[in-house]
C-alpha positions as CSV (number, residue, x, y, z in Angstrom):
1,M,3.2,13.5,10.6
2,K,0.8,10.6,10.7
3,R,0.5,8.0,8.1
4,R,-2.3,5.4,8.3
5,T,-1.6,2.5,6.0
6,F,-4.1,0.9,3.7
7,L,-3.1,-2.7,4.5
8,L,-3.4,-3.3,8.2
9,G,-6.2,-1.9,10.3
10,T,-5.9,1.7,9.1
11,A,-7.0,3.9,6.4
12,S,-6.6,1.7,3.5
13,G,-3.5,-0.4,3.1
14,F,-2.0,-0.6,0.3
15,S,-0.7,0.0,1.2
16,V,-1.1,-0.1,-0.3
17,L,-3.4,3.6,-5.2
18,A,-3.0,5.7,-8.3
19,L,-1.8,4.3,-11.6
20,A,1.6,4.4,-13.3
21,A,1.8,5.0,-17.0
22,C,5.3,4.2,-18.0
23,V,7.4,1.3,-19.3
24,T,6.8,-2.0,-20.9
25,P,4.8,-4.1,-18.4
26,A,6.6,-6.6,-16.2
27,P,4.8,-9.7,-15.0
28,V,1.9,-8.6,-12.9
29,P,0.1,-10.3,-10.0
30,T,-2.2,-13.1,-11.0
31,T,-5.1,-15.0,-9.7
32,S,-5.2,-18.7,-10.1
33,A,-7.5,-21.6,-9.1
34,S,-6.5,-25.1,-8.3
35,P,-2.7,-24.6,-8.0
36,T,-0.3,-27.3,-9.1
37,T,1.5,-29.7,-6.8
38,L,3.5,-27.8,-4.3
39,T,6.3,-28.5,-1.8
40,P,4.7,-30.7,0.9
41,S,3.3,-28.8,3.9
42,L,1.4,-29.7,7.0
43,V,-1.2,-27.1,5.9
44,P,-3.7,-28.4,3.3
45,Q,-3.6,-27.0,-0.2
46,P,-6.0,-24.1,-0.9
47,V,-8.5,-24.3,-3.7
48,T,-8.0,-20.7,-4.9
49,V,-5.0,-18.5,-4.6
50,S,-4.2,-14.8,-5.4
51,R,-0.9,-13.1,-4.8
52,T,0.4,-9.7,-5.4
53,N,3.9,-8.7,-6.6
54,W,3.9,-4.9,-6.6
55,S,7.7,-4.5,-6.9
56,A,7.6,-6.4,-10.2
57,D,4.6,-4.4,-11.5
58,A,6.0,-1.8,-13.9
59,F,3.0,0.5,-13.2
60,S,3.6,0.8,-9.4
61,R,7.2,-0.4,-8.6
62,G,6.2,-0.8,-4.9
63,S,3.2,-0.5,-2.7
64,F,3.1,3.0,-1.2
65,S,5.5,5.7,-0.1
66,Y,7.1,6.1,3.3
67,A,9.4,8.6,5.0
68,A,12.9,7.5,4.4
69,V,15.8,8.8,6.5
70,G,16.2,12.5,5.7
71,A,12.8,12.8,4.0
72,T,10.3,15.4,5.4
73,P,6.7,16.5,4.8
74,E,8.2,19.4,2.8
75,H,9.4,16.9,0.3
76,R,5.9,15.7,-0.3
77,A,4.7,19.3,-0.6
78,A,7.4,20.0,-3.1
79,L,6.5,17.0,-5.2
80,G,2.9,18.3,-5.3
81,Q,3.9,21.7,-6.7
82,A,2.9,22.6,-10.2
83,V,5.6,23.2,-12.8
84,D,5.1,26.3,-14.9
85,A,1.4,26.0,-14.4
86,R,1.4,23.2,-17.0
87,V,2.5,20.0,-15.3
88,F,0.7,19.1,-12.0
89,F,1.2,16.2,-9.7
90,A,-1.1,14.1,-7.5
91,G,-1.0,10.8,-5.7
92,E,-0.5,9.5,-2.2
93,A,3.2,10.4,-2.2
94,T,2.3,14.1,-2.6
95,A,-0.1,14.0,0.3
96,V,1.4,15.9,3.4
97,D,-1.6,14.6,5.4
98,E,-2.0,10.8,5.5
99,P,0.3,9.8,2.7
100,G,0.3,6.2,1.7
101,T,-3.5,6.0,2.0
102,V,-6.6,6.1,-0.1
103,Q,-7.7,9.2,1.8
104,G,-4.4,11.0,1.1
105,A,-4.4,10.1,-2.5
106,R,-7.9,11.2,-3.0
107,A,-7.2,14.5,-1.2
108,S,-4.2,15.0,-3.5
109,G,-6.5,14.6,-6.6
110,L,-8.9,17.2,-5.2
111,L,-5.9,19.6,-4.6
112,A,-4.5,19.1,-8.1
113,A,-7.9,19.8,-9.7
114,S,-8.2,23.0,-7.6
115,Q,-4.7,24.1,-8.7
116,V,-5.7,23.5,-12.4
117,R,-9.0,25.4,-12.0
118,D,-7.1,28.4,-10.5
119,V,-5.0,28.9,-13.7
120,A,-6.9,27.3,-16.6
121,A,-9.4,28.9,-18.8
122,P,-12.9,27.4,-19.2
123,G,-12.9,24.5,-21.7
124,E,-9.2,23.9,-21.7
125,R,-8.0,20.3,-22.5
126,I,-6.6,18.6,-19.4
127,T,-4.9,15.2,-19.6
128,I,-4.5,13.1,-16.5
129,V,-1.9,10.3,-16.5
130,G,-3.2,7.5,-14.2
131,A,-6.6,6.2,-13.5
132,G,-6.1,5.4,-9.8
133,I,-8.0,7.2,-7.0
134,A,-6.1,10.4,-7.4
135,G,-6.5,10.6,-11.2
136,I,-10.2,9.6,-11.2
137,T,-10.9,12.1,-8.4
138,A,-9.2,14.9,-10.3
139,A,-10.9,14.0,-13.5
140,R,-14.3,14.0,-12.0
141,E,-13.8,17.4,-10.4
142,L,-12.5,19.0,-13.6
143,V,-15.2,17.4,-15.9
144,D,-17.9,18.7,-13.5
145,A,-16.2,22.1,-13.7
146,G,-16.6,22.2,-17.5
147,F,-13.1,21.2,-18.7
148,S,-12.4,18.7,-21.5
149,V,-10.6,15.8,-19.7
150,L,-8.8,12.7,-21.0
151,V,-7.5,10.1,-18.5
152,I,-4.7,7.9,-19.8
153,E,-4.2,4.6,-18.0
154,A,-1.4,2.1,-18.6
155,R,-3.3,-0.8,-17.2
156,D,-6.4,-2.4,-18.9
157,R,-8.5,-1.3,-15.9
158,I,-9.0,1.7,-13.7
159,G,-8.0,1.6,-10.0
160,G,-4.2,1.3,-10.0
161,R,-3.3,-0.1,-6.6
162,I,-6.9,-0.4,-5.7
163,D,-7.5,-3.8,-7.2
164,T,-10.8,-5.6,-6.3
165,V,-11.1,-9.2,-7.6
166,N,-14.2,-11.3,-7.8
167,G,-13.9,-14.5,-9.9
168,D,-13.5,-17.7,-7.9
169,W,-14.0,-15.9,-4.5
170,P,-17.1,-16.0,-2.3
171,F,-16.8,-12.3,-1.8
172,P,-14.7,-9.6,-3.6
173,I,-11.1,-9.7,-2.3
174,E,-8.8,-6.6,-2.2
175,R,-5.3,-7.0,-3.5
176,G,-4.5,-3.4,-2.6
177,P,-6.3,-1.5,0.1
178,S,-8.4,-3.6,2.4
179,F,-9.1,-1.5,5.4
180,V,-10.7,1.8,6.3
181,H,-9.9,3.9,9.3
182,R,-11.9,7.0,10.1
183,S,-9.5,9.8,9.4
184,S,-9.2,13.6,9.6
185,V,-9.3,13.9,5.8
186,T,-12.7,12.4,5.1
187,A,-15.3,10.0,6.4
188,L,-14.5,7.4,3.7
189,D,-16.4,4.7,5.5
190,D,-19.7,6.7,5.3
191,E,-19.1,7.3,1.5
192,L,-18.4,3.6,0.9
193,T,-21.5,2.6,2.8
194,A,-23.6,5.0,0.8
195,L,-22.3,3.3,-2.4
196,G,-23.5,0.0,-1.1
197,V,-20.0,-1.3,-0.2
198,T,-20.0,-3.8,2.8
199,L,-17.7,-2.8,5.7
200,L,-17.3,-4.9,8.7
201,P,-15.8,-3.9,12.1
202,F,-12.3,-5.2,12.6
203,V,-10.5,-5.1,16.0
204,R,-6.7,-5.4,15.6
205,T,-6.2,-7.3,18.9
206,P,-4.2,-10.3,17.6
207,E,-3.9,-13.9,18.6
208,V,-0.1,-14.4,18.9
209,R,1.5,-17.8,18.3
210,T,5.0,-19.0,18.5
211,R,6.4,-21.1,15.6
212,A,5.6,-24.2,17.7
213,G,1.9,-23.2,17.7
214,A,1.7,-22.0,21.4
215,V,-0.7,-19.1,22.0
216,V,1.1,-16.4,24.0
217,T,0.1,-13.1,25.5
218,V,1.5,-10.0,23.7
219,S,4.3,-8.3,25.7
220,P,4.2,-4.5,25.6
221,L,8.0,-4.5,25.7
222,G,8.6,-4.2,21.9
223,A,6.2,-1.2,21.6
224,Q,7.8,0.5,24.6
225,V,11.3,0.0,23.2
226,V,10.4,1.5,19.8
227,A,8.6,4.4,21.5
228,G,11.7,5.1,23.7
229,A,14.0,5.0,20.7
230,L,11.8,7.5,18.8
231,D,11.6,9.8,21.7
232,W,15.4,9.7,21.9
233,A,15.6,10.4,18.1
234,A,13.3,13.4,18.4
235,D,15.9,15.2,20.5
236,Q,18.8,14.7,18.1
237,Q,20.2,17.3,15.8
238,Q,19.6,15.3,12.6
239,D,17.3,12.5,11.4
240,V,18.5,9.0,11.8
241,S,17.0,5.6,10.9
242,V,14.8,3.8,13.3
243,E,17.5,1.1,13.5
244,R,20.1,3.6,14.5
245,A,17.8,5.2,17.1
246,L,17.2,1.8,18.6
247,I,21.0,1.1,18.9
248,D,22.3,4.5,19.8
249,S,19.6,5.1,22.4
250,G,20.5,1.9,24.1
251,E,16.8,0.7,23.9
252,A,17.8,-2.3,21.8
253,N,20.1,-3.8,24.5
254,L,17.6,-6.5,25.4
255,S,18.1,-9.9,26.8
256,K,18.1,-12.9,24.4
257,T,17.5,-15.4,27.2
258,P,14.3,-17.3,26.5
259,N,11.5,-17.5,29.1
260,A,9.2,-20.4,29.8
261,D,7.4,-19.7,26.5
262,G,10.8,-19.9,24.7
263,L,10.7,-16.2,24.0
264,S,13.2,-13.5,24.9
265,D,12.8,-9.7,25.3
266,A,14.7,-9.4,22.0
267,D,12.0,-11.5,20.4
268,W,9.3,-9.0,21.3
269,L,11.2,-6.2,19.8
270,E,11.5,-8.2,16.6
271,Y,7.8,-8.9,16.8
272,E,7.0,-5.2,17.0
273,I,9.2,-4.5,14.0
274,A,7.8,-7.3,11.9
275,T,4.1,-6.9,12.6
276,K,3.9,-3.1,12.9
277,L,6.9,-1.1,11.6
278,K,7.5,-3.2,8.5
279,I,3.8,-3.7,7.6
280,E,3.0,0.0,8.2
281,T,5.8,1.3,6.0
282,G,6.9,-1.6,3.7
283,A,10.4,-0.8,4.8
284,T,13.1,-2.0,7.2
285,P,14.1,0.0,10.3
286,S,17.4,0.8,8.6
287,Q,15.4,2.6,5.9
288,Q,12.7,4.4,8.0
289,S,13.1,7.9,9.3
290,A,13.0,8.1,13.1
291,W,11.6,11.6,12.9
292,Y,8.7,10.9,10.6
293,T,8.1,7.2,11.2
294,T,4.5,5.9,11.2
295,D,2.2,6.4,14.1
296,I,0.4,3.1,14.8
297,A,-3.2,4.1,14.8
298,S,-5.8,3.2,17.3
299,A,-7.8,0.2,16.2
300,D,-11.1,1.3,17.8
301,D,-12.9,2.1,14.6
302,D,-11.1,0.0,11.9
303,Q,-13.3,-1.6,9.3
304,I,-12.5,-4.1,6.6
305,V,-13.9,-3.8,3.1
306,V,-15.7,-6.9,1.9
307,G,-18.0,-5.4,-0.8
308,G,-15.5,-4.0,-3.3
309,Y,-13.2,-1.0,-2.7
310,A,-13.1,-0.4,-6.5
311,T,-16.8,0.8,-6.3
312,L,-15.3,4.1,-5.0
313,L,-13.7,4.6,-8.4
314,T,-16.3,3.2,-10.7
315,S,-18.8,5.6,-9.3
316,D,-16.6,8.7,-10.1
317,A,-15.4,7.3,-13.4
318,E,-18.8,7.1,-14.9
319,G,-18.9,9.1,-18.1
320,L,-15.2,10.0,-18.1
321,E,-13.1,9.7,-21.3
322,L,-10.6,6.9,-20.6
323,L,-7.7,5.7,-22.7
324,L,-6.7,2.3,-21.2
325,S,-3.7,0.1,-21.9
326,S,-1.8,3.2,-23.0
327,V,1.7,3.8,-21.6
328,V,3.0,7.4,-21.3
329,N,6.8,7.6,-21.5
330,R,7.4,11.3,-22.1
331,V,5.8,14.5,-20.9
332,A,7.0,17.7,-22.5
333,H,5.7,21.2,-21.9
334,D,6.3,24.9,-22.9
335,D,4.4,28.1,-22.6
336,R,1.9,26.9,-25.2
337,G,0.9,23.6,-23.7
338,V,1.8,20.0,-23.0
339,S,2.8,17.1,-25.3
340,L,2.6,13.5,-24.2
341,R,4.3,10.6,-26.0
342,L,2.8,7.1,-25.7
343,G,4.6,3.8,-25.8
344,T,3.2,3.2,-29.2
345,G,5.0,6.3,-30.5
346,E,1.8,8.3,-30.8
347,S,1.7,11.8,-29.4
348,L,-1.1,13.7,-27.7
349,S,-1.4,17.3,-26.8
350,A,-3.2,19.2,-24.0
351,D,-3.2,22.5,-22.3
352,R,-2.2,21.0,-19.0
353,V,-1.5,17.6,-17.5
354,I,-1.8,16.0,-14.0
355,V,0.6,13.2,-13.4
356,T,-0.6,10.8,-10.8
357,V,1.8,7.8,-11.3
358,P,3.2,6.2,-8.1
359,L,6.4,7.3,-6.5
360,G,8.1,4.0,-7.6
361,V,7.5,4.9,-11.2
362,L,9.0,8.3,-10.8
363,K,12.0,6.9,-9.0
364,N,12.4,4.4,-11.8
365,A,12.6,7.3,-14.3
366,A,10.0,5.6,-16.4
367,I,8.6,8.9,-17.7
368,E,11.0,11.4,-19.3
369,F,10.2,15.0,-18.5
370,S,11.2,17.8,-20.9
371,P,12.4,20.1,-19.6
372,A,13.7,18.2,-16.7
373,L,11.8,18.5,-13.5
374,P,12.9,21.3,-11.1
375,F,15.5,20.3,-8.5
376,A,12.9,20.4,-5.7
377,H,10.8,17.8,-7.5
378,R,13.8,15.6,-8.3
379,G,15.1,16.0,-4.7
380,A,11.7,14.9,-3.3
381,I,11.6,11.9,-5.6
382,A,15.0,10.8,-4.4
383,A,14.4,11.5,-0.7
384,L,11.1,9.7,-0.3
385,G,11.0,5.9,-0.1
386,M,8.8,3.4,-1.8
387,G,7.7,0.6,0.5
388,L,6.7,-2.9,-0.3
389,V,3.9,-5.0,1.2
390,D,2.6,-8.0,-0.7
391,K,-0.5,-10.1,0.0
392,I,-1.6,-13.6,-0.6
393,W,-5.3,-14.6,-0.4
394,L,-6.1,-18.3,0.2
395,R,-9.5,-20.0,0.0
396,F,-9.9,-23.5,1.5
397,D,-12.6,-26.1,1.2
398,V,-12.8,-26.3,5.0
399,P,-10.8,-24.5,7.7
400,F,-7.7,-26.2,9.1
401,W,-7.7,-23.9,12.1
402,D,-9.9,-23.9,15.2
403,T,-9.4,-20.3,16.3
404,A,-12.0,-17.6,15.9
405,A,-9.5,-14.8,16.2
406,R,-9.7,-12.4,13.2
407,L,-6.0,-11.3,13.4
408,W,-3.2,-13.7,13.7
409,T,0.5,-12.9,14.3
410,I,3.7,-14.9,14.7
411,V,6.4,-14.2,17.3
412,G,9.8,-15.9,17.8
413,E,11.5,-15.5,14.4
414,D,11.4,-13.3,11.3
415,A,8.5,-15.1,9.6
416,D,8.0,-14.3,6.0
417,F,4.2,-13.8,6.6
418,P,4.0,-12.5,10.2
419,V,0.4,-11.2,9.9
420,W,-2.7,-13.0,8.8
421,V,-6.4,-12.0,8.6
422,N,-8.9,-14.7,9.2
423,M,-12.1,-14.0,7.2
424,M,-14.0,-16.9,8.6
425,P,-15.6,-15.1,11.6
426,L,-16.3,-12.1,9.4
427,T,-17.8,-13.8,6.3
428,G,-18.4,-17.4,7.2
429,E,-15.9,-18.4,4.5
430,P,-12.6,-20.3,5.0
431,V,-10.5,-17.5,3.5
432,L,-7.2,-16.2,4.8
433,L,-5.2,-13.1,3.9
434,G,-1.5,-13.1,4.6
435,M,1.0,-10.2,4.4
436,V,4.7,-10.0,3.8
437,A,6.7,-6.8,3.9
438,A,10.0,-5.0,3.4
439,E,13.1,-7.1,2.6
440,N,11.1,-10.4,3.0
441,A,8.6,-9.2,0.4
442,T,11.5,-8.2,-1.9
443,R,13.0,-11.7,-1.6
444,L,9.7,-13.5,-2.1
445,S,8.9,-11.3,-5.1
446,E,11.5,-13.3,-7.1
447,L,9.6,-16.6,-6.5
448,D,7.1,-18.1,-8.9
449,D,3.5,-18.6,-7.7
450,E,4.1,-22.1,-6.6
451,A,7.1,-21.3,-4.3
452,F,5.4,-18.1,-3.0
453,L,2.4,-20.2,-2.0
454,A,4.7,-22.8,-0.4
455,A,6.3,-20.1,1.8
456,A,2.9,-18.9,2.9
457,L,1.6,-22.4,3.8
458,T,4.8,-23.0,5.9
459,A,4.2,-19.7,7.7
460,L,0.6,-20.9,8.6
461,E,1.7,-24.1,10.3
462,P,1.5,-22.6,13.8
463,F,-2.2,-22.2,13.3
464,L,-3.0,-25.8,12.5
465,A,-5.7,-27.2,14.7
466,E,-4.7,-30.0,17.1
467,P,-5.7,-33.4,15.7
468,K,-8.8,-34.8,17.3
469,Q,-8.3,-37.9,19.5
């Protein structure tokens, strides 16, 4: 099973979608200009900053789903099954093909709409919980088919984990999905281009630096070791974690003796884990399934979105009946229809409902289902994992770096932000995008904006230009 993430050179990132309608909101990611005085750093202060904090966001509780140890594609299929032809599910976590992506989420919305059409009578009232890509896609299909559709959204905007921001930026920045990779599901790049969205080619060949700032050549050893461990795991009788596969296969028995660059074989394995496995899944190797772990996609046709990913939703949302800033905390159904209770205490009724909230919201039990969901659904929710990848966007007055590389990575230690995208050669603007994943993202999520920024600036120190003589 392949999963192409929506954050780094694949189908969308973000992981990387949908919306959650659920509990009282926790603090959400903010955009701020002219940050206050920060912990001193060799890197100059940016003039504009935007960070995400998806784990603290009550309407997502993470970035995107991944295959945890013991999880299978059948769990995703089970989660996408209708309950008594009244309660339907959609969202990237239900996508057997390309979960964790914009493409997968959109396909799940189309599938849920098709399931509803198969059982619903013309003109029935359909409520959709969540105005992310899955919810808006399903709503558009059902409205065009003649159904009465209401989309309930907990946020004050549509899009969910697709979050395009303008404001103080020279071009729209993407706090959720940033990349498009041509996939087997749909030619999303062609559709975005037709909508007038700017896409730019993005080659994922990185410039790799040590913490001391030395540019080094990527060693293939880390990728070879991971591939060997996964091959070993494929022959085992039961699923194990990627970490366990690395250890038990013997692949992780690497030298820690540094070479002339100050790097050991073990460092290159850590590099592969930090810049690929963690970024692709938002999870640690101890959490990831070795049977269904991510395939790192080819970078030959990656494109980065510069003109506004949210355009994909606003086009389909035109004319839809939307109820924003409305939290759904209970979904009840019987053979007569569906009842939804909002956080305000108000109740709404419908003939059928499509629930598109993220897996993290379902795992948090933020929505009460009555009767309780079938065991297959609850088992799928428990089995699948919710990964975490957070971003920080930084705009500078002038670049402090002198490299024209579009992708920067760091080797030699477990850097908080091991992956950076340099927008300067793409847009002519001194803007950087940094990513932090898995346990590092969880730890940094507890920091305030000032401390989060300080950590990012420290991570950027290897890319400081040499002072001119």
